[in-house]
C-alpha positions in Angstrom: 0.0 0.0 0.0 1.3 3.4 -1.0 -0.2 6.4 0.9 0.8 9.7 -0.6 2.1 12.5 1.6 1.0 15.8 0.1 3.3 18.8 -0.5 2.4 22.2 0.9 1.4 23.3 -2.6 -0.9 20.2 -3.0 -2.4 20.9 0.5 -3.3 24.5 -0.5 -5.1 23.2 -3.6 -7.0 20.7 -1.5 -7.9 23.3 1.0 -9.5 25.4 -1.7 -11.3 22.3 -3.1 -12.6 21.6 0.3 -13.7 25.2 0.9 -15.6 25.2 -2.4 -17.3 21.9 -1.7 -18.3 23.1 1.8 -20.0 26.1 0.2 -21.8 23.9 -2.2 -23.1 21.6 0.6 -24.2 24.6 2.7 -26.2 26.0 -0.2 -27.6 22.7 -1.3 -28.8 21.9 2.3 -30.6 25.3 2.4 -32.4 24.7 -0.9 -33.9 21.3 -0.4 -37.6 21.3 0.0 -40.6 19.0 -0.5 -41.7 18.6 -4.1 -38.2 18.9 -5.6 -37.0 16.0 -7.7 -33.6 14.4 -6.9 -32.6 15.5 -10.4 -33.4 19.2 -9.4 -30.9 18.7 -6.6 -28.3 17.3 -9.0 -28.7 20.1 -11.5 -28.4 22.8 -8.7 -25.3 21.1 -7.3 -23.5 20.8 -10.6 -24.3 24.4 -11.5 -22.8 25.6 -8.3 -19.7 23.4 -8.6 -19.0 24.6 -12.2 -19.7 28.2 -11.1 -16.5 28.0 -9.0 -14.5 26.8 -11.9 -14.5 23.2 -10.6 -15.4 19.9 -12.2 -17.8 17.5 -10.4 -15.7 14.6 -9.2 -18.5 12.1 -9.6 -19.8 12.9 -13.1 -19.1 9.9 -15.3 -16.8 8.4 -12.6 -16.8 4.7 -13.4 -20.0 5.4 -15.3 -21.9 7.2 -12.6 -24.3 9.5 -14.5 -24.7 12.5 -12.2 -22.7 15.1 -10.2 -24.4 14.6 -6.8 -25.3 11.3 -5.2 -28.8 11.8 -3.8 -29.9 9.0 -1.5 -33.3 9.1 0.2 -34.3 7.4 3.5 -33.2 3.8 3.2 -30.8 4.5 0.4 -27.3 4.5 2.0 -25.2 5.9 -0.9 -24.9 6.4 -4.7 -28.6 7.2 -5.3 -29.0 8.2 -9.0 -30.9 11.5 -9.4 -34.2 11.2 -11.3 -36.9 13.5 -12.4 -39.5 11.0 -11.1 -38.1 10.8 -7.5 -39.7 13.6 -5.5 -38.6 14.7 -2.1 -41.3 14.6 0.5 -41.9 16.2 4.0 -40.3 13.9 6.6 -37.6 12.4 4.3 -34.0 12.4 5.1 -31.7 13.0 2.1 -28.0 12.1 2.0 -26.0 14.3 -0.4 -22.6 13.0 -1.4 -20.5 15.3 -3.7 -17.0 15.9 -4.8 -15.2 18.7 -6.7 -12.0 18.8 -8.7 -10.0 22.1 -8.3 -6.9 22.4 -10.4 -6.5 18.6 -10.5 -7.2 18.0 -6.8 -10.3 16.4 -5.2 -12.4 17.1 -2.2 -15.2 14.7 -1.1 -17.9 15.3 1.5 -21.4 14.1 2.4 -24.2 15.4 4.6 -27.6 14.0 5.5 -30.3 16.7 5.7 -33.9 16.7 7.0 -36.8 17.7 4.8 -39.2 19.6 7.1 -40.2 17.8 10.2 -38.6 14.4 10.6 -39.0 11.7 13.2 -37.1 11.8 16.5 -35.3 8.5 15.6 -34.2 10.0 12.2 -33.0 13.2 13.9 -30.9 11.3 16.4 -29.5 9.0 13.6 -28.3 12.1 11.7 -26.8 13.7 14.8 -25.1 10.5 16.0 -23.7 9.7 12.6 -22.2 13.1 12.5 -20.8 12.7 16.0 -19.3 9.3 15.1 -17.2 11.1 12.5 -16.0 13.5 15.2 -15.2 10.6 17.5 -13.0 9.3 14.7 -11.3 12.8 14.5 -10.2 12.5 18.1 -8.0 9.6 16.9 -6.9 11.2 13.6 -3.6 12.3 15.0 -0.1 11.7 13.6 1.5 8.8 15.4 -1.8 7.0 15.9 -2.9 4.2 13.6 -5.5 4.4 10.8 -7.8 1.8 12.5 -7.9 3.9 15.7 -10.2 6.1 13.6 -12.2 3.1 12.5 -12.7 1.8 16.0 -13.7 5.1 17.5 -16.4 5.6 14.8 -17.8 2.1 15.0 -17.7 1.8 18.8 -19.7 5.1 19.2 -22.3 4.3 16.6 -22.8 0.7 17.8 -23.3 1.9 21.4 -26.7 3.1 20.3 -27.5 -0.2 18.6 -27.1 1.2 15.1 -25.8 -0.9 12.1 -22.5 0.3 10.9 -22.2 -0.4 7.1 -19.3 -2.8 6.5 -19.5 -3.2 2.7 -18.4 0.4 2.0 -15.6 2.5 3.5 -13.7 5.8 3.4 -10.5 6.3 1.4 -7.4 8.3 0.7 -7.9 11.3 -1.6 -5.7 13.7 -3.6 -5.2 14.1 -7.3 -7.4 10.9 -7.6 -10.8 10.6 -6.0 -10.0 7.3 -4.5 -6.5 6.6 -3.2 -5.0 4.3 -0.6 -5.8 3.6 2.2 -9.3 2.2 2.6 -10.8 3.4 5.9 -13.4 1.1 7.5 -15.9 2.5 9.9 -15.8 -0.3 12.5 -13.2 -1.9 14.8 -10.5 -3.9 13.0 -8.2 -6.8 14.2 -5.2 -5.0 12.9 -4.1 -1.4 13.7 -3.5 -0.3 10.1 -0.9 2.1 8.9 0.6 4.8 11.1 -0.8 8.3 10.5 1.6 10.9 9.2 1.3 14.6 8.6 0.4 15.4 5.0 -1.9 12.4 4.5 -5.3 13.4 3.2 -8.3 11.2 3.9 -12.0 11.0 3.2 -13.6 9.7 6.3 -17.3 8.8 5.9 -19.4 6.9 8.5 -22.5 5.3 6.9 -24.8 4.4 9.8 -28.2 2.5 9.6 -31.0 2.7 12.1 -31.4 -1.1 11.7 -29.1 -3.8 10.4 -25.7 -3.1 9.0 -26.5 -5.3 6.0 -27.0 -3.6 2.6 -27.8 -4.6 -1.0 -27.3 -3.1 -4.4 -30.3 -2.1 -6.5 -30.7 -3.2 -10.2 -29.1 0.1 -11.4 -25.9 -1.3 -9.9 -25.2 2.0 -8.1 -27.9 2.6 -5.4 -27.1 0.9 -2.1 -30.0 0.4 0.3 -30.4 -1.1 3.7 -31.5 -4.7 3.7 -34.3 -4.1 6.2 -35.6 -0.9 4.7 -34.6 1.2 7.7 -33.2 4.8 7.3 -29.5 5.4 6.8 -27.4 8.5 7.4 -24.0 9.6 5.9 -21.5 12.2 7.1 -18.2 12.7 5.3 -15.3 15.2 5.2 -12.0 15.4 3.5 -9.4 15.8 6.3 -5.6 16.5 6.5 -3.4 14.8 9.1 -1.2 17.5 10.7 1.3 17.6 13.6 -1.7 18.3 15.9 -5.5 18.0 15.5 -6.7 17.0 12.1 -7.7 19.8 9.7 -11.2 19.3 8.3 -11.0 20.7 4.8 -14.7 20.5 3.9 -16.4 21.9 7.0 -19.0 24.5 6.2 -19.0 28.0 7.6 -22.3 27.2 9.4 -20.8 24.2 11.0 -17.8 26.2 12.2 -20.1 28.8 13.6 -22.1 26.1 15.4 -19.0 24.9 17.2 -18.2 21.7 15.3 -14.5 22.4 15.7 -15.0 21.9 19.4 -16.4 18.3 18.9 -12.9 16.7 18.7 
């Protein structure tokens, strides 16, 4: 396994990619409302990405046909936008997006509520997000990669949630997916030692019910096996000499004190 250490110049490009993606997520989250189609969301997201002079990371990646993965309720990830799929009051919608800025990627996901949602769904979203920040407490140079995995999984499983095992996070840089793979649950081995300059996309995918998932006939959309809701929270991060730097945190999240969660 070869995990790249980014130069200061590469890190600056990835910081800008992350800043732009954070802005896209913040605006997308504000614009989602009942009656929109998932294709409306995709069009809006792609328009914003391109308005910043960036390329959508996902468009045509391995054949994926859209710029924003829009996954609703029991859809875990990789939902394909459609004119026919309308968002309704009470839905939870996971938005996974990536941008390429001057050859470098940022990748982030958020799950947002559409109007009033159930208390169980609200807690699932909040705890999925917090599981990411539990992982960040371990994302420190000198620790091992799977310290992050264990912290995420142990926190989420303490609530009885299913932690998806068939999908994981990944390294990121001038390719969308680089080494290493980053599971979201405790591993037998410790994994590689974390070093300053590593850039990682850490992305808990947490289900209200079973951890088991299946792929739909479109060969992209992943759903929970039991039909229970799923939430997704992802950021691109930089390993530093101290606390990790979260490159794709939104300004609203910073103002809300998310930097104090780890």
